[in-house]
C-alpha positions as CSV (number, residue, x, y, z in Angstrom):
1,M,107.9,59.5,120.4
2,R,109.2,57.3,123.3
3,S,112.5,59.3,123.4
4,T,110.5,62.5,123.7
5,F,108.6,61.3,126.8
6,R,111.9,59.9,128.2
7,S,113.6,63.3,127.8
8,A,110.7,65.1,129.4
9,G,110.7,62.7,132.4
10,M,114.4,63.2,132.8
11,W,113.9,67.0,133.0
12,I,111.2,66.6,135.7
13,L,113.5,64.3,137.7
14,Y,116.4,66.8,137.4
15,F,114.0,69.6,138.5
16,L,112.9,67.7,141.6
17,L,116.5,66.8,142.5
18,Y,117.4,70.5,142.1
19,I,114.6,71.5,144.5
20,N,115.6,68.9,147.0
21,S,119.3,69.8,146.9
22,A,118.3,73.5,147.4
23,Y,116.7,72.5,150.8
24,S,119.7,70.3,151.8
25,Q,122.2,73.1,151.3
26,G,121.0,75.0,154.4
27,D,118.5,75.2,157.2
28,P,114.9,76.0,156.0
29,P,113.2,79.2,157.0
30,K,111.8,79.0,160.5
31,P,108.0,78.5,160.4
32,T,105.7,81.2,161.7
33,F,102.2,81.1,163.1
34,P,99.3,83.5,162.2
35,D,98.0,85.8,164.9
36,V,94.6,84.3,164.4
37,F,94.1,80.5,164.0
38,E,92.1,77.5,165.0
39,T,93.1,73.9,165.4
40,E,92.2,70.6,166.9
41,V,94.6,68.9,169.3
42,Q,94.9,65.4,170.7
43,A,96.8,65.5,173.9
44,V,98.4,62.2,175.0
45,F,99.7,62.1,178.6
46,R,101.8,58.9,178.5
47,T,103.0,59.0,182.1
48,E,99.4,59.4,183.4
49,L,97.9,57.1,180.7
50,E,95.3,59.8,179.8
51,E,94.1,61.3,176.6
52,I,92.2,64.6,175.9
53,D,90.6,65.8,172.6
54,A,90.6,69.6,172.4
55,S,90.0,72.6,170.1
56,V,92.0,75.7,170.4
57,Y,91.0,79.2,169.1
58,Y,93.6,81.9,169.2
59,D,92.7,85.5,168.4
60,R,95.6,87.8,169.2
61,T,94.0,90.6,167.1
62,N,91.0,90.8,169.5
63,N,93.0,89.8,172.6
64,R,91.2,86.6,173.3
65,A,91.5,82.8,173.2
66,A,89.5,79.8,173.9
67,L,90.1,76.1,174.8
68,F,87.4,73.5,174.4
69,Y,88.1,69.9,175.5
70,T,86.5,66.6,176.4
71,Y,87.8,64.6,179.3
72,Q,86.1,61.5,180.7
73,D,83.0,62.3,178.6
74,V,82.7,65.7,180.1
75,F,82.8,68.7,177.6
76,T,84.1,71.9,179.0
77,K,84.9,75.4,177.7
78,S,87.4,77.9,178.9
79,I,87.1,81.4,177.3
80,Y,89.9,83.9,178.0
81,N,88.9,87.5,177.5
82,F,92.0,89.6,178.2
83,N,90.3,92.9,177.5
84,D,87.9,92.3,180.4
85,D,90.4,90.2,182.5
86,E,88.0,87.3,182.6
87,V,88.2,83.6,182.3
88,I,84.8,82.0,181.6
89,Y,84.7,78.4,182.6
90,I,81.7,76.4,181.4
91,A,80.9,72.8,182.2
92,G,77.5,71.5,181.0
93,N,75.0,74.2,182.1
94,E,77.2,75.5,185.0
95,C,79.4,78.6,184.5
96,S,81.9,80.4,186.7
97,V,83.8,83.6,185.9
98,T,87.1,84.5,187.5
99,K,90.0,86.9,186.8
100,I,92.8,85.7,184.6
101,P,95.5,84.2,186.9
102,T,98.4,86.5,187.8
103,G,101.6,86.3,189.9
104,E,102.6,82.8,190.8
105,E,99.5,81.4,189.2
106,T,99.8,80.2,185.7
107,S,97.4,81.1,182.8
108,F,96.9,78.5,180.2
109,F,97.4,81.1,177.5
110,P,100.5,83.3,178.1
111,Y,100.3,87.1,178.2
112,T,102.2,90.3,178.9
113,I,101.2,93.4,180.8
114,D,101.5,96.8,179.0
115,K,102.2,100.2,180.4
116,N,98.5,100.7,181.2
117,N,98.5,97.5,183.3
118,K,96.4,95.7,180.7
119,K,96.9,92.1,179.9
120,I,97.9,91.4,176.3
121,L,97.8,87.9,174.7
122,E,101.3,86.7,173.7
123,K,102.4,85.7,170.2
124,P,101.4,82.2,169.2
125,E,105.0,81.1,169.2
126,K,105.1,81.7,173.0
127,A,101.9,79.7,173.5
128,L,103.2,76.8,171.5
129,F,106.7,76.8,173.1
130,F,108.3,77.7,169.8
131,D,109.9,81.0,170.4
132,N,113.4,79.7,171.2
133,S,113.3,76.5,169.0
134,T,116.0,75.8,166.4
135,F,116.1,73.6,163.4
136,D,117.5,70.1,164.1
137,S,116.9,67.8,161.1
138,Q,114.7,66.6,158.3
139,E,113.2,63.2,158.8
140,L,110.7,60.9,157.2
141,F,108.0,59.6,159.5
142,V,104.6,59.1,157.9
143,F,105.4,62.1,155.7
144,P,108.5,64.3,155.2
145,S,109.0,66.5,158.2
146,Y,111.1,69.3,159.7
147,I,112.3,68.8,163.3
148,Y,112.9,71.7,165.7
149,K,114.2,71.3,169.3
150,T,114.7,73.4,172.4
151,K,114.9,73.2,176.2
152,L,112.3,75.0,178.4
153,D,111.3,75.3,182.0
154,F,107.7,74.4,182.9
155,P,106.7,75.9,186.3
156,Q,103.3,74.2,186.0
157,F,105.1,70.8,186.0
158,G,107.7,71.9,188.6
159,R,110.4,70.9,186.2
160,N,113.2,72.8,184.4
161,N,115.3,72.1,181.4
162,C,112.7,69.9,179.7
163,D,113.1,68.7,176.1
164,V,110.6,70.1,173.6
165,V,110.4,68.8,170.1
166,H,108.3,70.3,167.3
167,V,107.4,68.5,164.1
168,F,106.3,70.4,161.0
169,S,105.1,69.0,157.7
170,R,107.7,69.7,155.0
171,P,106.3,70.9,151.7
172,E,107.8,68.9,148.8
173,I,107.8,71.9,146.4
174,E,107.7,75.5,147.5
175,L,107.5,78.0,144.5
176,P,108.4,81.7,145.0
177,T,104.9,82.7,143.9
178,C,103.0,80.3,146.2
179,A,100.6,82.3,148.4
180,S,98.6,79.4,149.8
181,H,99.3,78.2,153.4
182,A,99.4,74.7,152.0
183,C,102.9,75.4,150.7
184,K,104.2,76.3,154.1
185,P,105.3,74.1,156.9
186,I,102.3,73.2,159.2
187,I,102.6,72.2,162.8
188,T,101.7,68.5,163.3
189,A,103.1,67.5,166.7
190,I,104.8,68.7,169.9
191,S,106.6,66.5,172.4
192,V,107.4,67.5,175.9
193,R,109.7,65.4,178.2
194,C,110.9,66.3,181.7
195,N,113.2,64.3,184.0
196,N,113.5,64.6,187.8
197,E,116.8,65.2,189.6
198,A,117.5,61.5,189.5
199,G,117.3,61.5,185.7
200,E,114.0,59.6,185.7
201,E,111.3,60.6,183.2
202,E,108.3,62.2,185.0
203,V,106.6,64.1,182.2
204,N,106.0,62.6,178.8
205,Q,103.3,64.5,176.7
206,V,102.6,64.5,173.0
207,Y,100.2,67.0,171.3
208,N,99.0,66.0,167.8
209,F,97.6,68.8,165.7
210,Y,94.8,68.3,163.1
211,R,93.1,70.7,160.7
212,F,95.3,73.7,161.6
213,R,94.0,76.7,159.7
214,P,94.5,80.5,159.9
215,G,91.5,82.6,160.9
216,I,88.5,81.5,162.9
217,S,85.4,80.5,160.9
218,D,82.9,80.9,163.8
219,Q,83.3,83.9,166.0
220,T,80.6,82.7,168.5
221,V,83.1,80.3,170.0
222,F,84.1,83.3,172.2
223,Q,80.5,83.8,173.3
224,V,78.5,82.2,176.2
225,P,76.4,79.4,174.5
226,A,72.7,79.3,174.5
227,G,71.0,78.0,177.7
228,V,73.9,79.1,180.0
229,H,74.1,82.2,182.1
230,C,77.5,83.7,183.1
231,D,78.0,86.7,185.3
232,I,80.3,88.4,182.8
233,K,80.9,92.1,182.4
234,S,77.9,93.5,180.5
235,K,78.9,95.7,177.6
236,M,75.4,97.1,177.0
237,A,72.6,97.8,179.5
238,F,69.4,95.8,179.2
239,P,66.8,97.7,177.1
240,V,64.1,98.5,179.6
241,L,60.7,98.2,178.0
242,P,58.6,101.5,177.6
243,S,56.0,102.5,180.2
244,Y,53.3,101.5,177.6
245,F,53.5,98.5,175.3
246,S,51.4,95.9,173.6
247,F,52.2,92.8,171.6
248,S,51.0,89.3,170.7
249,F,52.9,86.3,171.8
250,D,52.9,82.5,171.2
251,M,54.2,80.4,174.0
252,M,55.4,76.9,173.2
253,E,56.3,74.2,175.8
254,P,57.3,70.7,174.7
255,Q,55.5,68.1,176.9
256,E,56.9,64.9,178.3
257,N,54.7,62.3,176.7
258,P,55.1,59.5,174.1
259,N,53.9,61.7,171.3
260,N,56.3,64.6,172.1
261,A,53.4,67.1,171.8
262,V,53.9,70.8,172.2
263,F,51.6,72.9,174.4
264,S,50.9,76.2,172.7
265,T,49.4,79.4,174.3
266,H,48.3,82.4,172.2
267,K,47.9,85.7,174.0
268,K,48.0,89.4,173.5
269,V,48.9,91.8,176.3
270,W,48.5,95.6,176.8
271,Y,50.4,97.2,179.7
272,D,50.4,100.8,180.9
273,A,52.7,101.3,183.9
274,E,51.8,104.9,184.4
275,L,48.0,104.3,184.4
276,K,48.4,101.0,186.3
277,Q,46.4,98.9,183.9
278,I,47.0,95.6,182.1
279,R,44.9,93.6,179.7
280,I,45.4,90.0,178.7
281,D,43.5,88.4,175.8
282,E,43.6,84.7,175.1
283,Y,43.0,83.0,171.8
284,D,42.5,79.4,170.6
285,D,44.5,77.7,168.0
286,D,42.2,79.1,165.3
287,G,42.9,82.7,166.4
288,L,39.5,83.2,167.9
289,S,39.3,85.2,171.2
290,T,38.2,83.2,174.2
291,S,38.5,85.7,177.0
292,S,39.8,89.1,178.0
293,R,41.0,90.0,181.4
294,I,41.5,93.6,182.4
295,F,43.2,94.6,185.7
296,D,42.7,98.1,187.1
297,L,45.6,98.0,189.6
298,Y,44.7,101.5,190.9
299,G,41.0,100.9,191.4
300,R,41.8,97.3,192.6
301,V,39.1,95.8,190.3
302,A,39.5,92.9,187.8
303,Y,37.2,92.5,184.8
304,T,36.7,89.2,182.8
305,I,35.0,89.5,179.5
306,I,33.9,86.5,177.4
307,S,32.7,88.1,174.1
308,S,31.3,84.9,172.7
309,L,28.8,84.6,175.6
310,A,28.4,88.4,176.1
311,V,29.4,87.9,179.7
312,C,31.4,90.3,181.9
313,T,32.2,89.7,185.6
314,M,33.9,92.1,188.1
315,G,35.9,91.2,191.2
316,A,38.1,92.8,193.8
317,I,41.9,92.6,193.7
318,E,42.6,91.8,197.3
319,D,46.3,91.0,197.1
320,D,49.2,92.5,195.1
321,V,49.1,91.2,191.6
322,A,52.3,89.5,190.3
323,L,52.1,90.6,186.7
324,H,54.6,88.0,185.5
325,E,52.4,85.2,186.9
326,I,49.1,86.3,185.3
327,T,50.8,87.0,182.0
328,L,53.3,84.1,182.0
329,L,55.9,86.6,180.9
330,P,59.3,87.2,182.6
331,K,59.6,89.8,185.3
332,A,61.9,91.9,183.0
333,F,58.8,93.0,181.1
334,F,57.5,94.9,184.1
335,G,60.7,96.5,185.5
336,Q,60.0,100.0,184.1
337,N,60.0,101.6,187.6
338,S,62.7,99.4,189.1
339,S,66.2,100.7,189.8
340,S,67.7,97.3,189.1
341,T,67.2,96.6,185.4
342,S,65.9,93.1,184.7
343,N,67.5,91.2,187.6
344,N,71.0,90.3,186.6
345,A,70.6,90.4,182.9
346,V,74.0,90.7,181.0
347,F,74.7,91.4,177.4
348,V,75.8,88.1,175.7
349,G,76.5,89.5,172.3
350,K,75.0,89.2,168.8
351,R,73.7,85.9,167.5
352,S,72.5,85.1,164.0
353,V,69.5,82.8,163.9
354,Q,68.1,81.9,160.5
355,G,69.8,84.9,158.9
356,I,68.5,87.4,161.4
357,D,70.9,89.2,163.8
358,Y,69.7,89.4,167.4
359,F,71.1,91.3,170.4
360,V,71.0,88.8,173.2
361,W,70.8,89.3,177.0
362,S,70.6,86.5,179.6
363,S,69.6,86.3,183.2
364,S,69.4,83.6,185.9
365,K,67.3,83.0,189.0
366,T,66.4,80.2,191.4
367,D,62.8,79.1,191.9
368,E,62.1,79.5,195.6
369,E,59.6,76.5,195.7
370,T,61.4,73.9,193.6
371,D,65.0,75.2,193.8
372,A,65.1,74.8,190.1
373,K,67.6,77.0,188.1
374,I,66.0,79.1,185.5
375,V,67.9,80.8,182.7
376,E,66.1,83.4,180.6
377,E,67.5,84.6,177.2
378,F,66.0,87.8,175.6
379,Y,66.4,88.3,171.9
380,F,66.1,91.9,170.6
381,I,66.2,93.2,167.0
382,K,66.7,96.6,165.6
383,N,63.5,98.5,165.3
384,I,64.4,100.4,162.2
385,P,67.3,99.4,159.9
386,K,70.1,102.0,160.2
387,E,73.6,102.4,159.0
388,E,76.4,100.6,160.7
389,G,77.5,102.2,163.9
390,A,76.8,102.4,167.6
391,V,73.5,100.8,168.7
392,I,71.5,102.6,171.3
393,E,68.8,101.0,173.5
394,S,65.9,102.9,171.9
395,E,66.6,101.2,168.6
396,L,65.9,97.7,169.9
397,I,62.6,95.9,170.4
398,I,62.0,92.5,172.0
399,A,61.5,89.7,169.5
400,N,61.9,86.3,171.3
401,V,62.4,84.9,174.8
402,V,63.8,81.4,175.5
403,I,63.4,80.0,179.1
404,Y,65.5,77.1,180.2
405,T,64.5,75.3,183.5
406,Y,67.1,73.0,185.1
407,E,66.3,70.7,188.0
408,M,68.5,68.6,190.3
409,T,67.8,65.0,189.7
410,A,67.9,62.4,192.5
411,D,70.2,59.9,190.8
412,V,72.6,62.5,189.4
413,S,73.9,65.3,191.6
414,E,73.8,68.0,188.8
415,F,71.2,70.1,187.1
416,Q,69.5,68.6,184.2
417,L,67.3,70.4,181.6
418,S,63.7,69.7,182.6
419,S,61.7,72.1,180.4
420,L,62.2,74.6,177.6
421,T,59.8,77.4,176.9
422,Y,59.9,79.5,173.7
423,L,58.0,82.9,173.4
424,S,57.6,84.3,170.0
425,I,56.6,88.0,170.2
426,N,54.9,89.8,167.3
427,N,53.4,93.3,166.5
428,F,55.3,95.1,169.4
429,R,53.9,98.6,169.9
430,S,55.3,101.2,172.3
431,Q,52.5,103.8,171.8
432,P,48.8,103.3,172.2
433,K,46.9,103.2,168.9
434,N,43.6,103.9,170.7
435,W,42.1,103.7,174.1
436,E,39.8,100.7,173.5
437,A,42.3,98.3,175.0
438,F,41.1,99.1,178.5
439,D,37.4,99.6,177.6
440,V,35.1,98.0,180.2
441,A,31.9,100.0,179.4
442,S,30.1,96.7,178.4
443,C,30.5,95.5,182.0
444,Y,28.2,98.3,183.3
445,K,24.5,98.5,183.0
446,K,22.9,101.7,181.6
447,D,22.0,103.1,185.0
448,H,25.7,102.8,186.0
449,K,27.2,104.9,183.2
450,K,26.6,108.3,181.8
451,G,27.2,109.4,178.2
452,F,28.7,112.8,177.6
453,A,29.7,115.0,174.7
454,L,32.4,117.7,174.9
455,K,32.1,120.6,172.4
456,I,35.6,121.5,171.3
457,K,37.3,124.2,169.1
458,G,40.7,124.0,167.6
459,P,42.8,123.6,164.4
460,A,41.9,121.1,161.7
461,V,43.3,117.6,162.2
462,V,43.2,114.3,160.3
463,K,41.2,111.5,162.1
464,G,43.5,108.6,163.0
465,G,46.6,110.7,162.5
466,H,49.3,111.5,165.0
467,S,47.9,114.9,165.9
468,Y,44.5,113.4,166.6
469,E,46.0,110.7,168.8
470,E,47.9,113.3,170.7
471,V,44.7,115.4,171.3
472,L,42.9,112.3,172.3
473,E,45.6,111.3,174.8
474,L,45.9,114.7,176.3
475,L,42.2,115.2,176.7
476,Y,41.9,111.7,178.3
477,M,44.5,112.6,181.0
478,K,42.9,116.1,181.5
479,L,39.5,114.5,182.2
480,V,41.1,112.0,184.6
481,N,42.8,114.9,186.5
482,V,39.8,117.2,186.8
483,S,37.2,114.5,187.5
484,G,39.3,112.7,190.1
485,V,38.3,109.2,188.8
486,C,40.6,106.3,188.0
487,V,41.5,106.1,184.3
488,I,39.4,103.1,183.5
489,R,36.2,104.9,184.4
490,I,36.5,107.2,181.3
491,S,35.7,104.9,178.4
492,E,35.2,104.9,174.6
493,L,36.5,108.5,174.2
494,T,36.3,109.3,170.5
495,G,36.1,112.4,168.3
496,V,33.2,113.5,166.1
497,F,34.3,115.3,162.9
498,D,32.7,117.9,160.7
499,G,34.9,117.7,157.6
500,V,38.5,118.1,159.0
501,N,37.5,119.8,162.2
502,I,36.8,118.0,165.5
503,T,33.4,119.3,166.7
504,E,33.1,117.2,169.9
505,F,34.4,114.3,171.8
506,R,32.0,111.6,173.1
507,G,32.5,109.0,175.8
508,W,31.2,107.2,178.8
509,L,31.7,108.1,182.5
510,L,31.4,104.9,184.4
511,D,30.2,104.4,188.0
512,K,32.8,103.8,190.7
513,S,33.6,100.3,191.9
514,A,31.3,98.9,194.5
515,T,33.9,96.5,195.8
516,K,34.9,96.8,199.5
517,I,38.6,96.7,198.7
518,A,38.4,99.7,196.4
519,K,36.5,101.8,198.9
520,E,39.0,101.0,201.7
521,L,42.0,101.9,199.6
522,H,41.0,105.2,198.2
523,W,38.0,107.5,197.7
524,E,36.6,108.4,194.3
525,P,33.6,110.6,193.3
526,D,30.5,109.1,191.9
527,I,29.2,109.7,188.4
528,D,27.3,112.9,189.1
529,E,30.1,114.5,191.1
530,A,32.7,113.6,188.5
531,Y,30.5,115.0,185.8
532,Q,30.0,118.2,187.8
533,R,33.8,118.5,188.3
534,I,34.3,118.3,184.5
535,K,31.6,120.9,184.0
536,D,33.2,123.3,186.5
537,A,36.6,122.9,184.9
538,I,35.1,123.9,181.5
539,S,33.4,126.9,183.0
540,A,36.7,128.0,184.6
541,G,38.5,127.6,181.2
542,K,40.8,124.9,182.6
543,L,40.0,122.2,180.0
544,T,42.4,123.3,177.3
545,I,44.9,121.2,175.3
546,T,48.1,122.4,173.6
547,V,49.8,119.9,171.2
548,H,53.5,119.8,170.5
549,T,53.0,121.7,167.2
550,G,51.6,124.7,169.1
551,G,47.9,124.1,168.2
552,K,45.4,124.8,171.0
553,Y,42.1,123.1,171.6
554,V,39.5,124.5,174.0
555,V,36.5,122.5,175.4
556,T,33.6,124.9,175.5
557,S,30.8,122.9,177.0
558,I,29.6,119.5,178.1
559,E,26.3,117.8,177.2
560,D,24.7,114.9,179.1
561,L,23.8,112.2,176.6
562,D,20.9,109.9,177.4
563,S,22.3,106.4,177.7
564,S,19.6,104.7,175.6
565,K,20.0,107.1,172.7
566,S,23.8,107.8,172.8
567,E,24.5,104.1,172.0
568,Q,22.6,104.5,168.7
569,K,23.7,108.0,167.8
570,S,25.8,108.3,164.7
571,C,29.1,110.1,164.7
572,Y,28.5,111.6,161.2
573,S,27.9,115.3,160.7
574,G,24.5,116.8,159.8
575,V,25.4,117.3,156.2
576,T,26.6,113.7,155.7
577,L,23.5,112.3,157.5
578,A,21.1,114.3,155.3
579,A,22.9,113.1,152.2
580,V,22.6,109.5,153.3
581,I,18.8,109.9,154.0
582,F,18.3,111.5,150.6
583,I,20.0,108.6,148.8
584,L,18.0,106.0,150.7
585,L,14.8,107.9,149.8
586,I,15.7,107.8,146.0
587,V,16.5,104.1,146.3
588,G,13.2,103.4,148.0
589,M,11.2,105.3,145.4
590,F,13.0,103.4,142.6
591,I,12.1,100.0,144.2
592,G,8.5,101.1,144.7
593,V,8.0,102.2,141.1
594,S,9.7,99.0,139.8
595,G,7.5,96.8,142.0
596,Y,4.3,98.6,140.9
597,Y,5.3,98.3,137.2
598,I,5.8,94.5,137.7
599,F,2.5,94.3,139.5
600,L,0.7,96.0,136.6
601,K,2.4,93.9,134.0
602,K,1.7,90.6,135.6
603,R,-1.6,91.3,137.3
604,K,-3.3,88.6,135.2
605,K,-1.1,85.9,136.8
606,P,-1.9,85.8,140.5
607,D,0.2,82.7,141.0
608,F,3.4,84.7,140.1
609,L,2.3,87.5,142.4
610,D,2.7,85.3,145.4
611,K,6.4,85.0,144.7
612,V,7.1,88.8,144.6
613,Q,8.2,90.4,147.9
614,L,7.6,94.1,148.2
615,Y,9.3,95.4,151.3
616,P,7.9,98.5,153.0
617,A,10.2,101.5,152.9
618,S,10.6,101.6,156.7
619,Q,12.0,98.1,156.7
620,K,14.4,98.8,153.9
621,E,15.7,101.8,155.8
C-alpha cells in the first residue's frame, strides 16, 4: 500500500517538473488585456512621498473610461465619454464638463482619431504602457511572477527613455482546456522610473493592482451620481408635461432635530394650462381632506373651500401667481407654454431603484435670496410596458422628484447638503375624468347662480365612457365660447340619460366675480346676458357637437331651472322614477298590513303595544 502511494507521488512530481521545464524552455506567451475591465490601483509616488487609491473602469467597446480616486481625503471622479468628446470631473457635489484634451495637452486615457475626426479609446495595452514591453525573466517575489520591461517617453513628466517594468502573476499550471481568467497571467504591478540629464532619479512611481477582472459589474459608474448636476450633452429631451394633468403627491422633508423626524405633506393637484385653472387639495396624515384651493387665473379669483366646516371664501388675485410656490412643485411641472423646456434639465440616463427602471433628468438653479444651490432630479417611468426599442417622450410619466439643497457654510468654503426633499407622485392622469375638479358652485348663494337644462339629440352613448367624456368636454367648451364667460362659471355640467341616449345636460351658470381686480382686467357678461347668449346660439343652430367617430349632437333648447328645485331634481328618467315609486308603495303597504296584523294579535297586551313603532308612509318614503 505504501509503495502504491509512493509511486503515485513520484508521478505527480514528474508531472510538475515537466510542466515547469516546459515554461523554462522558452518565453511565455505575452499577456493580453480585455477590452472591458475594472481594477483597483494603489499609486505610490516615492519621490513626492504621496499615495493615491483609485479605481479604473475601461470600456473600449462603448468608447468610454472612468477614473475614481481619493487624495487627501477628497474623493473625485473623472468620466471620459469619447463619443461625446466630454470629460466629466466631479468633486463632492461640484461638477465641471470640458472637452477631452487635444494637441499638446495630455489625456489621462490615450485615444486615436479616426477618419471622421472622432476620438476612439486606445487598446488597454497602450493605456497600461504595455504595447512595446518584452519578456525579461521569471522571478519569485511574494508569488511566482513574469517580468516584462521596456523604455518609454513620458511627455507629462517631461522625461524620455524612462524604465517601465510590468509584473504579472505566473500561473503554476496552465492546462490547454482552461477557459478561466484565473489560469492566465494577471497584472499585479507597474514601476516607472525616470532620470534627468545628470542621471539623477526624478520620477519613481509604483502602481499596485488589486481585484483585476474582465467586464464591468456596475454600468452606472459612467453616469453622473445622484445629487449632482452636470451640464452634459442631453441625449433625450425633457418630457414636457401635458396641458392638463392631475396627481397626488407626498412630500417628505427630514428635519434637523434630535428625533430626526420627517415632515410630510399630502396633496393632490389638478392643472389646466389652457383653461388657466389650478386646484390644490391638502390632506392630513389619515387621508382626510382639510382644504381645497382653486385659482381661476383668467378671472383672477381664488376660492378656498373647507368641506368639514362647509365654508367657502373668495378673494381677488392681485399679483401674478407663482404656481411652483403655491403647489411646492418644481417649475418644470408648469413649463407647457415655455420655449425653454424645464430650465437646464439634461438626461442623466437610466437608474434602477428597488428593481424599477427610471429615466432620470436633472437640473440645477441658484436661490436668489439665499444663494443656495438646488439640484432637482426627475424620475420618469414608462406609462405602458412595451417591447424593447426606442423610447419616445409620450411613453413616460413622472413618478418621483428628489430635490437637493446645498448651502455655503461659514466655516467651510464649499457647498454642504442642507436639506433633502422627496416627492412621491401617484395616480398621474393626463386627461380630465370629469369637470368636478374646478367646481365652485357651493361658493355661490342661490340668487347668484342659475340652473339650466340643455335638451340634446344624438347617437346613443355609454355614460362614463370615452364618447360621453368627449361630448361633455366639447359641449363645455362650446358653452364657454358662446356665452363669453370664464370657464369656472359653468359648473356641474352632467348628462341625463333615458336608457342609452342623452336627453339633456344640466348645470349651473355662476355669477361673475364681484372683485375689483377681475372687473379691471376684463369684462364678462352677467348671468342673464350669458344665458341669453346661449339661447341665441341654440336658435341659430350653432350649438352642435361632432365627435371624432363622426357622431353629431345638436342642442335643441335650453330650460331655466329654478335654483331651489334643481338641486333636488333627480337625474333618472320618467320610467325609472315611476318604477321606484311603485316599489316604495308596495313596501309601504306590506309594512302597514304587517303592523295592523300585529296590532290585532296583541291588542290584549297594551304594555307591548308601547314598544311597537309604526312609521307613517310619508316618513318612510
